[in-house]
C-alpha positions in Angstrom: 113.3 89.8 69.3 112.6 86.7 67.6 109.7 86.2 70.3 108.6 89.8 69.8 108.5 89.3 65.9 106.4 86.2 66.8 104.0 87.9 69.0 103.6 90.6 66.6 102.6 88.3 63.7 100.0 86.6 66.1 98.7 89.6 67.4 98.2 91.3 64.1 96.4 87.6 62.8 94.5 87.4 66.7 93.0 91.5 66.5 92.4 91.3 62.5 89.2 89.2 63.7 85.9 91.2 63.9 84.6 89.9 67.1 87.5 90.7 68.8 87.8 94.0 67.3 83.7 94.7 68.2 84.5 93.2 72.0 87.6 95.5 72.4 85.8 98.6 71.1 82.5 97.6 73.4 84.9 98.2 76.2 86.6 101.2 75.4 83.3 103.4 75.6 84.0 106.4 77.9 87.8 105.1 78.9 91.5 105.8 78.0 92.5 102.8 76.1 96.6 102.8 75.6 98.2 99.8 73.3 101.1 98.1 74.6 103.8 97.4 71.9 105.4 94.2 73.4 107.7 96.0 76.4 106.3 99.4 76.1 103.3 101.6 76.2 101.8 103.7 73.7 101.3 107.3 73.8 98.9 108.8 76.4 96.4 110.0 76.5 94.5 107.3 74.0 91.4 105.9 73.3 89.6 103.6 71.0 86.6 104.7 69.0 85.9 102.0 66.2 86.7 98.6 65.6 89.1 99.4 62.9 91.1 101.5 65.2 92.0 98.0 66.9 93.4 96.6 63.6 95.0 99.8 62.7 97.1 99.7 66.2 98.2 96.2 65.5 99.2 96.8 62.1 101.9 99.0 64.2 102.8 96.7 66.4 100.5 96.7 69.2 100.6 93.1 71.1 97.9 94.2 74.0 95.3 96.9 74.9 94.8 98.4 78.5 92.1 100.5 79.5 91.2 102.6 82.8 88.8 101.8 85.5 87.5 105.3 85.3 84.5 106.3 82.5 85.3 110.1 81.3 83.8 112.8 79.4 86.7 113.5 77.1 89.4 111.3 77.6 91.8 112.7 74.9 91.6 115.7 77.6 93.2 113.8 80.6 96.8 115.0 81.4 99.1 114.5 84.3 99.2 118.1 85.1 95.7 118.0 85.9 94.8 118.4 89.7 92.3 116.4 91.5 89.3 118.5 91.3 89.8 118.7 87.5 89.6 115.0 87.3 86.6 115.0 89.2 84.8 117.5 86.8 86.0 115.2 83.9 85.1 111.9 85.5 81.9 110.6 84.9 82.3 107.2 87.0 83.9 104.3 87.6 84.1 100.4 87.5 85.0 98.0 90.5 88.2 95.7 89.0 89.6 93.8 91.8 93.0 92.3 90.4 94.1 88.6 91.7 97.8 88.7 91.4 99.4 85.4 92.2 102.3 83.1 90.7 99.9 80.2 91.0 96.9 79.7 89.1 95.2 77.2 91.4 95.5 79.7 94.3 94.4 82.5 91.8 91.3 80.4 91.3 90.3 79.9 94.9 90.6 83.6 95.8 88.3 84.4 92.6 85.8 82.1 93.7 85.8 83.0 97.5 85.6 87.3 96.2 82.4 85.8 93.7 80.8 84.1 96.9 81.5 87.5 98.9 79.8 89.8 95.9 76.8 87.0 96.1 76.5 87.7 100.0 76.4 91.2 99.2 73.7 90.7 96.5 75.6 91.4 93.7 75.0 89.1 90.8 75.5 90.9 87.8 79.5 90.9 87.8 82.2 89.5 85.3 85.3 87.3 85.6 88.2 87.1 83.3 91.3 85.4 83.1 94.4 87.6 83.0 96.3 85.7 80.5 99.0 85.1 83.0 98.1 83.5 86.3 95.8 85.4 87.7 92.0 86.7 87.3 89.7 90.0 87.0 86.3 90.5 88.3 84.5 93.6 87.2 81.5 95.4 88.1 80.1 98.1 86.5 80.0 102.0 88.0 75.9 101.9 87.3 75.8 99.1 90.1 76.7 101.9 92.7 74.7 104.6 94.4 74.9 108.0 92.9 75.7 109.8 96.3 77.4 107.8 99.7 77.9 110.0 102.8 76.7 113.3 100.8 79.6 112.5 98.6 79.1 111.6 95.1 80.3 108.3 94.1 81.8 109.4 90.6 84.5 111.4 92.8 84.9 108.4 95.6 88.0 107.5 93.6 90.3 105.9 94.4 89.2 105.6 97.8 85.5 103.9 97.0 87.2 101.0 94.9 90.3 100.5 97.3 88.0 100.5 100.5 85.4 97.5 98.5 88.7 95.8 97.6 90.4 96.0 101.4 87.0 95.1 102.9 86.8 91.8 100.6 90.2 91.1 101.1 89.6 91.0 104.9 86.3 89.3 104.6 87.9 85.8 102.6 91.1 86.0 104.4 90.7 83.6 106.7 88.7 81.2 104.4 91.4 81.5 101.6 94.2 80.5 103.9 92.6 77.4 105.1 91.8 76.7 101.3 95.0 77.1 100.3 96.8 74.9 103.1 94.3 72.1 101.6 96.3 72.3 98.0 99.8 72.4 99.4 101.5 72.1 102.8 103.2 75.1 104.3 106.6 73.7 103.6 105.5 73.0 100.0 104.2 76.8 99.8 107.6 77.6 101.3 109.6 75.8 99.1 107.7 76.9 95.7 108.2 80.5 96.9 111.3 80.7 98.3 110.0 82.1 101.2 110.9 81.2 104.8 107.8 79.8 106.4 108.1 82.6 109.3 107.6 84.9 106.3 104.3 83.5 105.4 103.2 83.7 109.0 101.1 86.3 110.7 100.2 86.3 114.3 100.7 82.5 114.3 98.9 81.6 111.0 99.2 81.4 107.4 98.7 84.8 105.8 97.5 84.1 102.2 98.5 87.7 101.1 102.3 86.7 101.6 102.1 85.0 98.1 98.7 86.2 96.8 97.6 89.9 96.3 94.3 91.7 95.6 95.3 94.7 94.6 93.9 97.9 96.7 97.5 99.7 96.7 97.3 100.1 92.3 93.9 101.3 92.3 94.9 105.0 91.7 93.7 107.6 89.3 94.2 106.6 85.9 95.4 103.5 86.8 95.1 101.0 83.6 94.3 97.1 83.6 94.5 94.7 80.8 91.2 94.5 78.7 89.3 91.6 77.9 90.6 89.6 75.0 93.5 91.3 75.0 96.7 89.0 74.6 99.3 88.4 77.2 102.9 89.1 76.0 104.2 86.7 78.1 102.2 83.6 77.7 100.6 84.6 74.2 97.1 83.5 76.0 94.3 85.5 75.4 92.5 87.4 78.7 89.2 85.6 78.1 86.1 85.8 79.9 84.3 83.0 82.0 81.4 82.3 84.0 82.1 82.2 87.5 80.9 78.9 87.9 83.6 77.8 85.6 86.4 79.1 87.9 87.2 75.6 89.2 87.6 73.7 86.0 89.4 76.5 84.3 92.5 75.3 82.1 94.7 78.0 80.5 94.2 76.0 77.2 90.9 77.4 77.0 92.5 81.1 76.4 94.4 79.6 73.5 94.0 82.6 70.6 92.6 80.3 68.4 89.8 78.7 70.9 88.7 82.2 71.6 84.9 83.3 70.9 84.3 86.7 72.3 81.5 87.9 74.6 80.7 91.0 76.8 83.1 91.2 80.3 80.6 93.0 82.4 77.1 92.6 82.3 74.9 95.3 82.9 74.1 95.8 86.5 70.4 96.4 88.3 70.2 99.8 90.2 71.8 100.5 92.9 72.7 96.6 92.6 76.3 97.1 94.9 74.7 99.8 97.4 75.0 97.6 100.0 78.3 96.1 99.2 79.3 99.8 99.6 77.9 100.5 102.5 79.2 97.8 104.4 82.9 98.6 103.1 82.7 102.1 104.7 80.9 100.6 107.8 84.0 98.3 108.1 86.3 100.6 107.8 84.9 103.0 110.3 84.6 99.7 112.8 88.2 99.1 111.9 88.9 102.7 112.7 87.4 102.8 116.4 89.1 99.4 117.4 92.5 100.9 116.7 92.0 104.1 118.3 90.2 102.1 121.4 93.4 99.9 121.0 96.1 103.0 120.7 93.9 104.4 124.1 94.3 101.5 126.0 97.8 101.1 125.0 98.9 104.7 126.1 96.7 104.4 129.7 99.1 101.0 130.0 102.4 102.9 129.5 101.2 106.3 131.5 100.2 103.5 134.2 103.7 101.9 133.9 105.5 105.7 134.5 107.5 105.9 137.8 110.1 108.4 138.1 111.4 109.4 141.6 113.2 112.5 140.1 112.4 114.1 137.3 115.4 115.6 135.9 115.2 118.0 132.9 117.6 116.9 131.2 116.4 113.8 130.8 113.5 115.5 128.6 113.5 115.1 124.5 114.9 117.8 122.3 111.5 118.9 121.5 110.3 119.2 125.1 113.5 121.7 125.9 112.8 123.5 122.9 109.5 124.4 123.8 110.0 125.3 127.3 112.6 127.6 126.2 109.2 129.3 125.1 107.7 129.9 121.5 109.4 132.2 119.4 106.4 131.9 117.0 102.6 130.9 116.9 101.6 127.4 118.4 101.8 128.6 122.2 98.6 127.0 122.5 99.3 123.6 120.6 102.2 123.8 123.1 100.2 124.0 126.3 98.7 120.7 125.1 101.6 118.8 124.8 103.4 120.2 127.9 100.2 119.6 130.2 100.0 115.5 128.5 103.8 115.2 128.8 103.8 116.4 132.7 100.8 114.5 133.5 102.3 111.4 132.2 105.6 111.7 134.2 103.2 111.6 137.4 103.6 115.7 138.0 100.3 117.1 140.1 97.9 119.9 138.6 100.0 122.4 141.0 103.4 121.4 140.0 102.1 121.7 136.2 100.5 125.1 136.8 103.3 126.7 138.1 105.6 125.2 135.1 103.2 126.6 132.7 103.0 130.1 134.5 106.8 130.3 134.4 106.8 128.7 130.4 104.1 131.4 129.7 106.7 134.3 130.7 109.1 133.3 128.1 107.0 133.1 125.1 107.2 135.5 122.6 103.4 136.4 123.7 102.4 135.6 126.8 99.2 133.9 126.5 96.3 135.1 129.1 96.5 133.3 132.5 92.7 132.3 132.2 93.4 130.4 129.2 96.0 128.3 131.1 93.4 128.1 134.0 90.7 126.7 131.7 93.0 124.3 130.1 94.1 122.8 133.1 90.6 122.2 134.9 89.3 120.6 131.7 92.4 118.1 132.0 91.5 117.6 135.4 88.2 116.1 134.5 90.1 113.7 132.2 92.5 110.6 132.2 96.2 111.1 132.1 97.3 110.1 128.2 100.5 110.4 126.5 101.6 113.6 124.4 101.1 113.5 120.6 103.8 110.9 119.0 106.7 112.0 117.6 105.9 112.2 113.4 102.1 112.3 114.3 101.1 114.6 111.4 104.2 116.4 111.9 102.9 118.2 115.2 106.6 118.8 116.3 107.7 119.7 112.8 104.9 122.3 112.8 105.7 123.5 115.9 109.6 124.2 114.9 110.8 122.1 117.6 111.7 118.8 116.1 115.1 118.2 116.2 116.1 114.7 117.1 118.9 113.2 118.6 120.1 109.2 118.5 117.2 108.1 121.3 114.6 110.1 119.3 115.1 107.5 116.4 114.5 104.4 119.2 111.1 106.3 120.2 107.6 107.2 119.1 106.5 109.2 121.9 108.3 112.1 124.0 107.5 110.1 127.3 109.1 107.1 126.2 112.6 109.2 125.6 112.4 110.3 129.2 111.8 106.7 129.9 114.8 105.2 127.8 117.4 107.9 128.8 116.2 107.6 132.4 116.8 103.6 132.3 120.2 104.3 130.6 121.2 106.8 133.3 119.9 104.3 136.0 121.8 101.1 134.3 125.5 103.4 134.1 125.0 104.3 137.6 124.7 100.8 138.9 127.8 98.6 139.3 126.8 95.5 136.7 125.6 99.0 134.3 129.1 100.6 134.8 130.8 97.4 133.6 128.7 96.4 130.4 128.7 100.3 129.7 132.8 100.1 129.6 132.6 97.1 127.9 130.6 98.2 125.2 132.3 101.6 125.0 135.8 99.3 124.6 134.3 97.1 121.9 133.2 100.3 120.1 136.3 101.8 119.7 137.9 98.5 119.1 135.8 98.1 116.1 136.1 101.9 114.9 139.9 101.2 115.0 139.5 97.9 113.2 137.2 99.7 110.5 140.4 102.4 110.2 142.9 99.6 109.7 140.6 98.3 106.9 140.4 101.8 105.4 144.5 102.4 105.0 
């Protein structure tokens, strides 16, 4: 309580300054602004219309001020009950805020400078940099830097997807250089000791992952998300969130942010027309390339799995619960999707098209309303020209749930695809039938019984 009172007195004196009031009021235009009272936020929605509002809230105990990334027509009409389309109608834009979060200021400085370089690379010059007041930085770019539309979507409605995408793109862009420069400051062992994390946790694909100790917010960018305003105080440190020039990042010292040393100036300068268009377009292209590469890798992996499948005697007892239920006939709509599943499933298991045709015709008779025979023939002719591939993965867009056939057993929890179920169950059966497998199976069975008896004795 003593710390809270001390900070409130400091805040009241600090926010009484006309230059600080003016700086906060200027940032608050068209934004939702919420005061923080040392350990709790004030009511939402709220805003600041005049500089004097800052002093009035400080007199009530406000210690810091937080504003939205989004720009609104009427901020005071915001509500948690509003649907996305209603928010889109009220939103007039959004500012890009890159939030660097790290416990270690020196590492945050490296990340902040690399992000500035990345923005310069994309032709963006008019952005702002501010110290968070803790151990991180915020980099801000006004909405007017972006085009009004992108891919036939109004950019103002491209939220939170737009800023999330840009943040993820820039994060990927600086990742390798960030890791290298942090390791120039500290050894991996020193980082592990300072963070309390094992070296293995700090690594990814055989190299240091800088985002195991530092984050550039992408997930927290969300509708009505708030960030600490420039020249607002920080409750933990008592320092101000001051604006600095990009070239001052490397030399920055927290002492600059002591309230009595603060000189207020604008956070985000006015950008040139569509200054950040190239940045947004490049981020969208990057996402498309990543998704295409991931899809290509998934197809390659599925083909690899299919090519390895060798089952001499196919036994329907080895099928997963979902396929067994489908083969009993569809009791409701979903017959065409079931055909897609069955053809891919049987082809992946090595059945010929003739065998699949016979099975489908027999299955079709069990459906609540059989499909026309020429539909099945057309599907088989199309698949005949394609390479075999796996059926949809379990959990993919709730595919099997929508068909009403997802009733997982203990094996389902360990696999991603119905074909994997057959392979795993076949492997278990082969192991149990071999001499060594029988011994291993009996040994594990006895061990489970022994463990169960021991647990029971503990209870009683």
